PQR file with spaces between the fields and no chain letter, atoms N, CA, C, O and H, PARSE charges and radii, in Angstrom:
ATOM       1  N    MET     1     131.283   99.715   34.020 -0.4000 1.5000
ATOM       2  CA   MET     1     132.096   99.828   35.213 -0.0000 2.0000
ATOM       3  C    MET     1     132.164  101.291   35.621  0.5500 1.7000
ATOM       4  O    MET     1     133.117  101.989   35.277 -0.5500 1.4000
ATOM       5  N    SER     2     131.213  101.732   36.311 -0.4000 1.5000
ATOM       6  CA   SER     2     131.125  103.137   36.670 -0.0000 2.0000
ATOM       7  C    SER     2     132.082  103.530   37.784  0.5500 1.7000
ATOM       8  O    SER     2     132.324  104.720   37.983 -0.5500 1.4000
ATOM       9  H    SER     2     130.439  101.164   36.590  0.4000 1.0000
ATOM      10  N    SER     3     132.634  102.569   38.515 -0.4000 1.5000
ATOM      11  CA   SER     3     133.498  102.908   39.640 -0.0000 2.0000
ATOM      12  C    SER     3     134.928  103.241   39.221  0.5500 1.7000
ATOM      13  O    SER     3     135.692  103.768   40.029 -0.5500 1.4000
ATOM      14  H    SER     3     132.437  101.602   38.353  0.4000 1.0000
ATOM      15  N    GLN     4     135.303  102.950   37.990 -0.4000 1.5000
ATOM      16  CA   GLN     4     136.670  103.220   37.570 -0.0000 2.0000
ATOM      17  C    GLN     4     136.792  104.628   37.002  0.5500 1.7000
ATOM      18  O    GLN     4     135.819  105.176   36.484 -0.5500 1.4000
ATOM      19  H    GLN     4     134.682  102.522   37.333  0.4000 1.0000
ATOM      20  N    PRO     5     137.980  105.217   37.097 -0.5600 1.5000
ATOM      21  CA   PRO     5     138.181  106.549   36.530  0.2800 2.0000
ATOM      22  C    PRO     5     137.994  106.519   35.018  0.5500 1.7000
ATOM      23  O    PRO     5     138.168  105.483   34.377 -0.5500 1.4000
ATOM      24  N    LYS     6     137.636  107.675   34.459 -0.4000 1.5000
ATOM      25  CA   LYS     6     137.392  107.734   33.020 -0.0000 2.0000
ATOM      26  C    LYS     6     138.666  107.475   32.233  0.5500 1.7000
ATOM      27  O    LYS     6     138.649  106.745   31.242 -0.5500 1.4000
ATOM      28  H    LYS     6     137.495  108.517   34.979  0.4000 1.0000
ATOM      29  N    LYS     7     139.774  108.069   32.670 -0.4000 1.5000
ATOM      30  CA   LYS     7     141.044  107.872   31.972 -0.0000 2.0000
ATOM      31  C    LYS     7     141.958  107.029   32.845  0.5500 1.7000
ATOM      32  O    LYS     7     142.185  107.339   34.015 -0.5500 1.4000
ATOM      33  H    LYS     7     139.788  108.662   33.475  0.4000 1.0000
ATOM      34  N    LEU     8     142.464  105.985   32.272 -0.4000 1.5000
ATOM      35  CA   LEU     8     143.391  105.125   33.000 -0.0000 2.0000
ATOM      36  C    LEU     8     144.795  105.322   32.449  0.5500 1.7000
ATOM      37  O    LEU     8     145.436  104.373   31.998 -0.5500 1.4000
ATOM      38  H    LEU     8     142.280  105.734   31.322  0.4000 1.0000
ATOM      39  N    ASN     9     145.266  106.565   32.490 -0.4000 1.5000
ATOM      40  CA   ASN     9     146.622  106.815   32.019 -0.0000 2.0000
ATOM      41  C    ASN     9     147.621  106.477   33.125  0.5500 1.7000
ATOM      42  O    ASN     9     147.234  106.235   34.269 -0.5500 1.4000
ATOM      43  H    ASN     9     144.746  107.336   32.856  0.4000 1.0000
ATOM      44  N    ALA    10     148.881  106.462   32.782 -0.4000 1.5000
ATOM      45  CA   ALA    10     149.915  106.040   33.723 -0.0000 2.0000
ATOM      46  C    ALA    10     149.961  106.940   34.953  0.5500 1.7000
ATOM      47  O    ALA    10     150.172  106.457   36.065 -0.5500 1.4000
ATOM      48  H    ALA    10     149.195  106.658   31.853  0.4000 1.0000
ATOM      49  N    LYS    11     149.768  108.226   34.767 -0.4000 1.5000
ATOM      50  CA   LYS    11     149.818  109.155   35.900 -0.0000 2.0000
ATOM      51  C    LYS    11     148.718  108.830   36.908  0.5500 1.7000
ATOM      52  O    LYS    11     148.970  108.783   38.112 -0.5500 1.4000
ATOM      53  H    LYS    11     149.596  108.619   33.864  0.4000 1.0000
ATOM      54  N    THR    12     147.517  108.609   36.424 -0.4000 1.5000
ATOM      55  CA   THR    12     146.396  108.273   37.300 -0.0000 2.0000
ATOM      56  C    THR    12     146.650  106.956   38.020  0.5500 1.7000
ATOM      57  O    THR    12     146.383  106.837   39.216 -0.5500 1.4000
ATOM      58  H    THR    12     147.312  108.647   35.446  0.4000 1.0000
ATOM      59  N    LEU    13     147.163  105.974   37.301 -0.4000 1.5000
ATOM      60  CA   LEU    13     147.417  104.665   37.901 -0.0000 2.0000
ATOM      61  C    LEU    13     148.522  104.729   38.951  0.5500 1.7000
ATOM      62  O    LEU    13     148.451  104.037   39.966 -0.5500 1.4000
ATOM      63  H    LEU    13     147.381  106.071   36.329  0.4000 1.0000
ATOM      64  N    ARG    14     149.537  105.547   38.717 -0.4000 1.5000
ATOM      65  CA   ARG    14     150.624  105.664   39.697 -0.0000 2.0000
ATOM      66  C    ARG    14     150.158  106.342   40.981  0.5500 1.7000
ATOM      67  O    ARG    14     150.724  106.105   42.049 -0.5500 1.4000
ATOM      68  H    ARG    14     149.595  106.109   37.892  0.4000 1.0000
ATOM      69  N    GLN    15     149.136  107.179   40.884 -0.4000 1.5000
ATOM      70  CA   GLN    15     148.613  107.862   42.064 -0.0000 2.0000
ATOM      71  C    GLN    15     147.747  106.943   42.922  0.5500 1.7000
ATOM      72  O    GLN    15     147.499  107.241   44.090 -0.5500 1.4000
ATOM      73  H    GLN    15     148.676  107.372   40.017  0.4000 1.0000
ATOM      74  N    MET    16     147.293  105.846   42.360 -0.4000 1.5000
ATOM      75  CA   MET    16     146.474  104.890   43.105 -0.0000 2.0000
ATOM      76  C    MET    16     147.355  104.077   44.044  0.5500 1.7000
ATOM      77  O    MET    16     148.557  103.936   43.821 -0.5500 1.4000
ATOM      78  H    MET    16     147.494  105.605   41.411  0.4000 1.0000
ATOM      79  N    SER    17     146.747  103.550   45.084 -0.4000 1.5000
ATOM      80  CA   SER    17     147.484  102.633   45.951 -0.0000 2.0000
ATOM      81  C    SER    17     147.598  101.283   45.243  0.5500 1.7000
ATOM      82  O    SER    17     146.879  101.010   44.281 -0.5500 1.4000
ATOM      83  H    SER    17     145.770  103.664   45.265  0.4000 1.0000
ATOM      84  N    ARG    18     148.491  100.463   45.722 -0.4000 1.5000
ATOM      85  CA   ARG    18     148.688   99.147   45.100 -0.0000 2.0000
ATOM      86  C    ARG    18     147.409   98.322   45.171  0.5500 1.7000
ATOM      87  O    ARG    18     147.058   97.635   44.212 -0.5500 1.4000
ATOM      88  H    ARG    18     149.075  100.684   46.503  0.4000 1.0000
ATOM      89  N    GLU    19     146.713   98.387   46.301 -0.4000 1.5000
ATOM      90  CA   GLU    19     145.474   97.633   46.473 -0.0000 2.0000
ATOM      91  C    GLU    19     144.407   98.084   45.474  0.5500 1.7000
ATOM      92  O    GLU    19     143.678   97.262   44.920 -0.5500 1.4000
ATOM      93  H    GLU    19     146.999   98.945   47.080  0.4000 1.0000
ATOM      94  N    GLU    20     144.325   99.392   45.253 -0.4000 1.5000
ATOM      95  CA   GLU    20     143.357   99.918   44.285 -0.0000 2.0000
ATOM      96  C    GLU    20     143.681   99.429   42.874  0.5500 1.7000
ATOM      97  O    GLU    20     142.790   99.050   42.114 -0.5500 1.4000
ATOM      98  H    GLU    20     144.917  100.060   45.703  0.4000 1.0000
ATOM      99  N    ARG    21     144.973   99.447   42.539 -0.4000 1.5000
ATOM     100  CA   ARG    21     145.382   98.981   41.207 -0.0000 2.0000
ATOM     101  C    ARG    21     145.060   97.508   41.011  0.5500 1.7000
ATOM     102  O    ARG    21     144.573   97.111   39.952 -0.5500 1.4000
ATOM     103  H    ARG    21     145.697   99.755   43.156  0.4000 1.0000
ATOM     104  N    LEU    22     145.330   96.696   42.029 -0.4000 1.5000
ATOM     105  CA   LEU    22     145.069   95.262   41.903 -0.0000 2.0000
ATOM     106  C    LEU    22     143.573   94.975   41.816  0.5500 1.7000
ATOM     107  O    LEU    22     143.150   94.080   41.085 -0.5500 1.4000
ATOM     108  H    LEU    22     145.725   97.019   42.889  0.4000 1.0000
ATOM     109  N    LYS    23     142.779   95.731   42.558 -0.4000 1.5000
ATOM     110  CA   LYS    23     141.325   95.575   42.484 -0.0000 2.0000
ATOM     111  C    LYS    23     140.836   95.952   41.083  0.5500 1.7000
ATOM     112  O    LYS    23     140.011   95.252   40.496 -0.5500 1.4000
ATOM     113  H    LYS    23     143.122   96.458   43.152  0.4000 1.0000
ATOM     114  N    LEU    24     141.348   97.056   40.560 -0.4000 1.5000
ATOM     115  CA   LEU    24     140.984   97.494   39.217 -0.0000 2.0000
ATOM     116  C    LEU    24     141.424   96.466   38.176  0.5500 1.7000
ATOM     117  O    LEU    24     140.705   96.205   37.212 -0.5500 1.4000
ATOM     118  H    LEU    24     142.018   97.625   41.037  0.4000 1.0000
ATOM     119  N    LEU    25     142.601   95.889   38.374 -0.4000 1.5000
ATOM     120  CA   LEU    25     143.105   94.866   37.459 -0.0000 2.0000
ATOM     121  C    LEU    25     142.158   93.668   37.410  0.5500 1.7000
ATOM     122  O    LEU    25     141.861   93.156   36.331 -0.5500 1.4000
ATOM     123  H    LEU    25     143.185   96.101   39.158  0.4000 1.0000
ATOM     124  N    ASP    26     141.686   93.224   38.563 -0.4000 1.5000
ATOM     125  CA   ASP    26     140.729   92.116   38.603 -0.0000 2.0000
ATOM     126  C    ASP    26     139.443   92.467   37.869  0.5500 1.7000
ATOM     127  O    ASP    26     138.902   91.645   37.129 -0.5500 1.4000
ATOM     128  H    ASP    26     141.927   93.641   39.440  0.4000 1.0000
ATOM     129  N    GLN    27     138.953   93.690   38.073 -0.4000 1.5000
ATOM     130  CA   GLN    27     137.721   94.124   37.407 -0.0000 2.0000
ATOM     131  C    GLN    27     137.910   94.174   35.892  0.5500 1.7000
ATOM     132  O    GLN    27     137.046   93.734   35.134 -0.5500 1.4000
ATOM     133  H    GLN    27     139.392   94.357   38.674  0.4000 1.0000
ATOM     134  N    LEU    28     139.045   94.713   35.465 -0.4000 1.5000
ATOM     135  CA   LEU    28     139.311   94.817   34.032 -0.0000 2.0000
ATOM     136  C    LEU    28     139.462   93.443   33.385  0.5500 1.7000
ATOM     137  O    LEU    28     138.989   93.222   32.271 -0.5500 1.4000
ATOM     138  H    LEU    28     139.747   95.070   36.082  0.4000 1.0000
ATOM     139  N    ARG    29     140.117   92.529   34.078 -0.4000 1.5000
ATOM     140  CA   ARG    29     140.269   91.180   33.528 -0.0000 2.0000
ATOM     141  C    ARG    29     138.915   90.490   33.386  0.5500 1.7000
ATOM     142  O    ARG    29     138.665   89.801   32.397 -0.5500 1.4000
ATOM     143  H    ARG    29     140.502   92.708   34.983  0.4000 1.0000
ATOM     144  N    ALA    30     138.046   90.677   34.376 -0.4000 1.5000
ATOM     145  CA   ALA    30     136.707   90.082   34.300 -0.0000 2.0000
ATOM     146  C    ALA    30     135.920   90.675   33.132  0.5500 1.7000
ATOM     147  O    ALA    30     135.247   89.952   32.397 -0.5500 1.4000
ATOM     148  H    ALA    30     138.249   91.237   35.179  0.4000 1.0000
ATOM     149  N    GLU    31     136.009   91.989   32.968 -0.4000 1.5000
ATOM     150  CA   GLU    31     135.305   92.626   31.857 -0.0000 2.0000
ATOM     151  C    GLU    31     135.893   92.188   30.517  0.5500 1.7000
ATOM     152  O    GLU    31     135.158   92.009   29.546 -0.5500 1.4000
ATOM     153  H    GLU    31     136.556   92.577   33.565  0.4000 1.0000
ATOM     154  N    TYR    32     137.203   92.017   30.460 -0.4000 1.5000
ATOM     155  CA   TYR    32     137.858   91.579   29.231 -0.0000 2.0000
ATOM     156  C    TYR    32     137.352   90.198   28.809  0.5500 1.7000
ATOM     157  O    TYR    32     137.060   89.969   27.635 -0.5500 1.4000
ATOM     158  H    TYR    32     137.800   92.162   31.249  0.4000 1.0000
ATOM     159  N    VAL    33     137.251   89.289   29.767 -0.4000 1.5000
ATOM     160  CA   VAL    33     136.746   87.948   29.468 -0.0000 2.0000
ATOM     161  C    VAL    33     135.302   88.025   28.982  0.5500 1.7000
ATOM     162  O    VAL    33     134.927   87.342   28.029 -0.5500 1.4000
ATOM     163  H    VAL    33     137.489   89.476   30.721  0.4000 1.0000
ATOM     164  N    ARG    34     134.498   88.851   29.633 -0.4000 1.5000
ATOM     165  CA   ARG    34     133.096   89.007   29.246 -0.0000 2.0000
ATOM     166  C    ARG    34     132.988   89.542   27.812  0.5500 1.7000
ATOM     167  O    ARG    34     132.183   89.052   27.020 -0.5500 1.4000
ATOM     168  H    ARG    34     134.802   89.406   30.407  0.4000 1.0000
ATOM     169  N    LEU    35     133.799   90.544   27.490 -0.4000 1.5000
ATOM     170  CA   LEU    35     133.761   91.120   26.149 -0.0000 2.0000
ATOM     171  C    LEU    35     134.276   90.145   25.090  0.5500 1.7000
ATOM     172  O    LEU    35     133.754   90.104   23.976 -0.5500 1.4000
ATOM     173  H    LEU    35     134.453   90.942   28.134  0.4000 1.0000
ATOM     174  N    GLN    36     135.290   89.366   25.435 -0.4000 1.5000
ATOM     175  CA   GLN    36     135.803   88.364   24.494 -0.0000 2.0000
ATOM     176  C    GLN    36     134.718   87.329   24.189  0.5500 1.7000
ATOM     177  O    GLN    36     134.569   86.890   23.049 -0.5500 1.4000
ATOM     178  H    GLN    36     135.714   89.399   26.340  0.4000 1.0000
ATOM     179  N    THR    37     133.971   86.951   25.214 -0.4000 1.5000
ATOM     180  CA   THR    37     132.872   86.005   25.023 -0.0000 2.0000
ATOM     181  C    THR    37     131.800   86.602   24.125  0.5500 1.7000
ATOM     182  O    THR    37     131.284   85.933   23.230 -0.5500 1.4000
ATOM     183  H    THR    37     134.092   87.308   26.140  0.4000 1.0000
ATOM     184  N    GLN    38     131.470   87.854   24.367 -0.4000 1.5000
ATOM     185  CA   GLN    38     130.471   88.528   23.535 -0.0000 2.0000
ATOM     186  C    GLN    38     130.943   88.610   22.086  0.5500 1.7000
ATOM     187  O    GLN    38     130.160   88.412   21.157 -0.5500 1.4000
ATOM     188  H    GLN    38     131.889   88.398   25.095  0.4000 1.0000
ATOM     189  N    ARG    39     132.225   88.901   21.904 -0.4000 1.5000
ATOM     190  CA   ARG    39     132.757   89.005   20.546 -0.0000 2.0000
ATOM     191  C    ARG    39     132.687   87.655   19.835  0.5500 1.7000
ATOM     192  O    ARG    39     132.361   87.588   18.650 -0.5500 1.4000
ATOM     193  H    ARG    39     132.861   89.062   22.658  0.4000 1.0000
ATOM     194  N    ALA    40     132.992   86.591   20.559 -0.4000 1.5000
ATOM     195  CA   ALA    40     132.943   85.259   19.963 -0.0000 2.0000
ATOM     196  C    ALA    40     131.514   84.881   19.568  0.5500 1.7000
ATOM     197  O    ALA    40     131.299   84.179   18.580 -0.5500 1.4000
ATOM     198  H    ALA    40     133.258   86.646   21.521  0.4000 1.0000
ATOM     199  N    ARG    41     130.548   85.351   20.344 -0.4000 1.5000
ATOM     200  CA   ARG    41     129.142   85.061   20.046 -0.0000 2.0000
ATOM     201  C    ARG    41     128.565   86.018   19.007  0.5500 1.7000
ATOM     202  O    ARG    41     127.480   85.779   18.477 -0.5500 1.4000
ATOM     203  H    ARG    41     130.722   85.922   21.146  0.4000 1.0000
ATOM     204  N    GLY    42     129.281   87.091   18.716 -0.4000 1.5000
ATOM     205  CA   GLY    42     128.836   88.044   17.714 -0.0000 2.0000
ATOM     206  C    GLY    42     127.825   89.053   18.217  0.5500 1.7000
ATOM     207  O    GLY    42     127.063   89.610   17.427 -0.5500 1.4000
ATOM     208  H    GLY    42     130.163   87.284   19.146  0.4000 1.0000
ATOM     209  N    ILE    43     127.806   89.301   19.534 -0.4000 1.5000
ATOM     210  CA   ILE    43     126.819   90.232   20.092 -0.0000 2.0000
ATOM     211  C    ILE    43     127.470   91.417   20.803  0.5500 1.7000
ATOM     212  O    ILE    43     126.841   92.056   21.647 -0.5500 1.4000
ATOM     213  H    ILE    43     128.425   88.848   20.175  0.4000 1.0000
ATOM     214  N    ILE    44     128.704   91.708   20.471 -0.4000 1.5000
ATOM     215  CA   ILE    44     129.415   92.790   21.160 -0.0000 2.0000
ATOM     216  C    ILE    44     128.892   94.152   20.702  0.5500 1.7000
ATOM     217  O    ILE    44     128.654   94.379   19.516 -0.5500 1.4000
ATOM     218  H    ILE    44     129.214   91.189   19.785  0.4000 1.0000
ATOM     219  N    GLU    45     128.720   95.047   21.669 -0.4000 1.5000
ATOM     220  CA   GLU    45     128.212   96.382   21.372 -0.0000 2.0000
ATOM     221  C    GLU    45     129.333   97.368   21.059  0.5500 1.7000
ATOM     222  O    GLU    45     129.217   98.171   20.133 -0.5500 1.4000
ATOM     223  H    GLU    45     128.913   94.863   22.633  0.4000 1.0000
ATOM     224  N    ASN    46     130.414   97.306   21.826 -0.4000 1.5000
ATOM     225  CA   ASN    46     131.500   98.269   21.671 -0.0000 2.0000
ATOM     226  C    ASN    46     132.821   97.506   21.543  0.5500 1.7000
ATOM     227  O    ASN    46     133.480   97.234   22.546 -0.5500 1.4000
ATOM     228  H    ASN    46     130.509   96.654   22.578  0.4000 1.0000
ATOM     229  N    SER    47     133.198   97.168   20.341 -0.4000 1.5000
ATOM     230  CA   SER    47     134.400   96.363   20.139 -0.0000 2.0000
ATOM     231  C    SER    47     135.677   97.134   20.464  0.5500 1.7000
ATOM     232  O    SER    47     136.702   96.516   20.754 -0.5500 1.4000
ATOM     233  H    SER    47     132.662   97.388   19.526  0.4000 1.0000
ATOM     234  N    GLY    48     135.644   98.448   20.424 -0.4000 1.5000
ATOM     235  CA   GLY    48     136.811   99.251   20.768 -0.0000 2.0000
ATOM     236  C    GLY    48     137.178   99.160   22.233  0.5500 1.7000
ATOM     237  O    GLY    48     138.321   99.416   22.611 -0.5500 1.4000
ATOM     238  H    GLY    48     134.812   98.950   20.188  0.4000 1.0000
ATOM     239  N    ARG    49     136.222   98.799   23.051 -0.4000 1.5000
ATOM     240  CA   ARG    49     136.461   98.676   24.494 -0.0000 2.0000
ATOM     241  C    ARG    49     137.454   97.550   24.792  0.5500 1.7000
ATOM     242  O    ARG    49     138.201   97.626   25.767 -0.5500 1.4000
ATOM     243  H    ARG    49     135.293   98.591   22.744  0.4000 1.0000
ATOM     244  N    ILE    50     137.465   96.512   23.963 -0.4000 1.5000
ATOM     245  CA   ILE    50     138.402   95.403   24.170 -0.0000 2.0000
ATOM     246  C    ILE    50     139.835   95.919   24.113  0.5500 1.7000
ATOM     247  O    ILE    50     140.653   95.586   24.971 -0.5500 1.4000
ATOM     248  H    ILE    50     136.858   96.450   23.171  0.4000 1.0000
ATOM     249  N    ARG    51     140.133   96.719   23.121 -0.4000 1.5000
ATOM     250  CA   ARG    51     141.479   97.278   22.970 -0.0000 2.0000
ATOM     251  C    ARG    51     141.824   98.175   24.150  0.5500 1.7000
ATOM     252  O    ARG    51     142.934   98.103   24.677 -0.5500 1.4000
ATOM     253  H    ARG    51     139.469   96.990   22.425  0.4000 1.0000
ATOM     254  N    TYR    52     140.889   99.016   24.569 -0.4000 1.5000
ATOM     255  CA   TYR    52     141.099   99.920   25.696 -0.0000 2.0000
ATOM     256  C    TYR    52     141.412   99.126   26.968  0.5500 1.7000
ATOM     257  O    TYR    52     142.344   99.463   27.698 -0.5500 1.4000
ATOM     258  H    TYR    52     139.987   99.075   24.141  0.4000 1.0000
ATOM     259  N    ILE    53     140.647   98.090   27.228 -0.4000 1.5000
ATOM     260  CA   ILE    53     140.844   97.288   28.435 -0.0000 2.0000
ATOM     261  C    ILE    53     142.166   96.543   28.380  0.5500 1.7000
ATOM     262  O    ILE    53     142.885   96.481   29.378 -0.5500 1.4000
ATOM     263  H    ILE    53     139.889   97.816   26.635  0.4000 1.0000
ATOM     264  N    ARG    54     142.495   95.976   27.226 -0.4000 1.5000
ATOM     265  CA   ARG    54     143.760   95.249   27.088 -0.0000 2.0000
ATOM     266  C    ARG    54     144.950   96.163   27.376  0.5500 1.7000
ATOM     267  O    ARG    54     145.908   95.758   28.035 -0.5500 1.4000
ATOM     268  H    ARG    54     141.911   96.026   26.416  0.4000 1.0000
ATOM     269  N    ARG    55     144.881   97.382   26.884 -0.4000 1.5000
ATOM     270  CA   ARG    55     145.976   98.337   27.125 -0.0000 2.0000
ATOM     271  C    ARG    55     146.008   98.805   28.579  0.5500 1.7000
ATOM     272  O    ARG    55     147.085   99.014   29.139 -0.5500 1.4000
ATOM     273  H    ARG    55     144.103   97.711   26.349  0.4000 1.0000
ATOM     274  N    ALA    56     144.847   98.970   29.187 -0.4000 1.5000
ATOM     275  CA   ALA    56     144.800   99.369   30.596 -0.0000 2.0000
ATOM     276  C    ALA    56     145.404   98.276   31.475  0.5500 1.7000
ATOM     277  O    ALA    56     146.124   98.571   32.429 -0.5500 1.4000
ATOM     278  H    ALA    56     143.972   98.801   28.733  0.4000 1.0000
ATOM     279  N    ILE    57     145.114   97.029   31.158 -0.4000 1.5000
ATOM     280  CA   ILE    57     145.701   95.906   31.895 -0.0000 2.0000
ATOM     281  C    ILE    57     147.221   95.935   31.753  0.5500 1.7000
ATOM     282  O    ILE    57     147.938   95.746   32.735 -0.5500 1.4000
ATOM     283  H    ILE    57     144.529   96.790   30.383  0.4000 1.0000
ATOM     284  N    ALA    58     147.710   96.168   30.552 -0.4000 1.5000
ATOM     285  CA   ALA    58     149.155   96.229   30.319 -0.0000 2.0000
ATOM     286  C    ALA    58     149.789   97.375   31.098  0.5500 1.7000
ATOM     287  O    ALA    58     150.876   97.218   31.654 -0.5500 1.4000
ATOM     288  H    ALA    58     147.127   96.322   29.754  0.4000 1.0000
ATOM     289  N    ARG    59     149.124   98.524   31.143 -0.4000 1.5000
ATOM     290  CA   ARG    59     149.649   99.664   31.906 -0.0000 2.0000
ATOM     291  C    ARG    59     149.770   99.322   33.388  0.5500 1.7000
ATOM     292  O    ARG    59     150.787   99.613   34.017 -0.5500 1.4000
ATOM     293  H    ARG    59     148.241   98.651   30.691  0.4000 1.0000
ATOM     294  N    ILE    60     148.740   98.709   33.938 -0.4000 1.5000
ATOM     295  CA   ILE    60     148.760   98.354   35.360 -0.0000 2.0000
ATOM     296  C    ILE    60     149.889   97.373   35.638  0.5500 1.7000
ATOM     297  O    ILE    60     150.632   97.542   36.605 -0.5500 1.4000
ATOM     298  H    ILE    60     147.913   98.473   33.428  0.4000 1.0000
ATOM     299  N    LEU    61     150.023   96.355   34.805 -0.4000 1.5000
ATOM     300  CA   LEU    61     151.082   95.366   35.015 -0.0000 2.0000
ATOM     301  C    LEU    61     152.468   95.993   34.893  0.5500 1.7000
ATOM     302  O    LEU    61     153.377   95.631   35.639 -0.5500 1.4000
ATOM     303  H    LEU    61     149.419   96.218   34.020  0.4000 1.0000
ATOM     304  N    THR    62     152.637   96.920   33.968 -0.4000 1.5000
ATOM     305  CA   THR    62     153.917   97.610   33.804 -0.0000 2.0000
ATOM     306  C    THR    62     154.259   98.411   35.053  0.5500 1.7000
ATOM     307  O    THR    62     155.390   98.355   35.537 -0.5500 1.4000
ATOM     308  H    THR    62     151.898   97.214   33.362  0.4000 1.0000
ATOM     309  N    ILE    63     153.296   99.150   35.573 -0.4000 1.5000
ATOM     310  CA   ILE    63     153.528   99.956   36.773 -0.0000 2.0000
ATOM     311  C    ILE    63     153.830   99.060   37.967  0.5500 1.7000
ATOM     312  O    ILE    63     154.697   99.384   38.779 -0.5500 1.4000
ATOM     313  H    ILE    63     152.378   99.195   35.180  0.4000 1.0000
ATOM     314  N    GLU    64     153.129   97.943   38.083 -0.4000 1.5000
ATOM     315  CA   GLU    64     153.399   97.006   39.180 -0.0000 2.0000
ATOM     316  C    GLU    64     154.828   96.473   39.095  0.5500 1.7000
ATOM     317  O    GLU    64     155.513   96.364   40.112 -0.5500 1.4000
ATOM     318  H    GLU    64     152.425   97.680   37.424  0.4000 1.0000
ATOM     319  N    ARG    65     155.273   96.144   37.898 -0.4000 1.5000
ATOM     320  CA   ARG    65     156.642   95.632   37.736 -0.0000 2.0000
ATOM     321  C    ARG    65     157.680   96.710   38.031  0.5500 1.7000
ATOM     322  O    ARG    65     158.714   96.432   38.638 -0.5500 1.4000
ATOM     323  H    ARG    65     154.717   96.232   37.072  0.4000 1.0000
ATOM     324  N    GLU    66     157.404   97.938   37.602 -0.4000 1.5000
ATOM     325  CA   GLU    66     158.329   99.042   37.872 -0.0000 2.0000
ATOM     326  C    GLU    66     158.479   99.268   39.370  0.5500 1.7000
ATOM     327  O    GLU    66     159.588   99.468   39.865 -0.5500 1.4000
ATOM     328  H    GLU    66     156.563   98.164   37.109  0.4000 1.0000
ATOM     329  N    GLN    67     157.380   99.238   40.078 -0.4000 1.5000
ATOM     330  CA   GLN    67     157.415   99.556   41.498 -0.0000 2.0000
ATOM     331  C    GLN    67     157.878   98.387   42.358  0.5500 1.7000
ATOM     332  O    GLN    67     158.248   98.583   43.515 -0.5500 1.4000
ATOM     333  H    GLN    67     156.479   99.076   39.676  0.4000 1.0000
ATOM     334  N    SER    68     157.863   97.184   41.813 -0.4000 1.5000
ATOM     335  CA   SER    68     158.324   96.038   42.592 -0.0000 2.0000
ATOM     336  C    SER    68     159.845   95.906   42.560  0.5500 1.7000
ATOM     337  O    SER    68     160.431   95.242   43.416 -0.5500 1.4000
ATOM     338  H    SER    68     157.562   97.025   40.873  0.4000 1.0000
ATOM     339  N    SER    69     160.480   96.534   41.578 -0.4000 1.5000
ATOM     340  CA   SER    69     161.944   96.410   41.481 -0.0000 2.0000
ATOM     341  C    SER    69     162.667   97.551   42.136  0.5500 1.7000
ATOM     342  O    SER    69     163.898   97.584   42.135 -0.5500 1.4000
ATOM     343  H    SER    69     160.003   97.073   40.883  0.4000 1.0000
């Protein structure tokens, strides 16, 4: 996913527009499913990426909840 920023920390995510965050969330969820499938088949190349993506998804959802209230 070359279109996403290298670091998905909270500061970077808060600077994004809501539409950008939601688009990124969709991309991350799709990649997460793909990696989970690869892991189940035993052909995953970078297993650490699963953890990174899961945490990035959680960060985005947290920021969305903070800003919606």
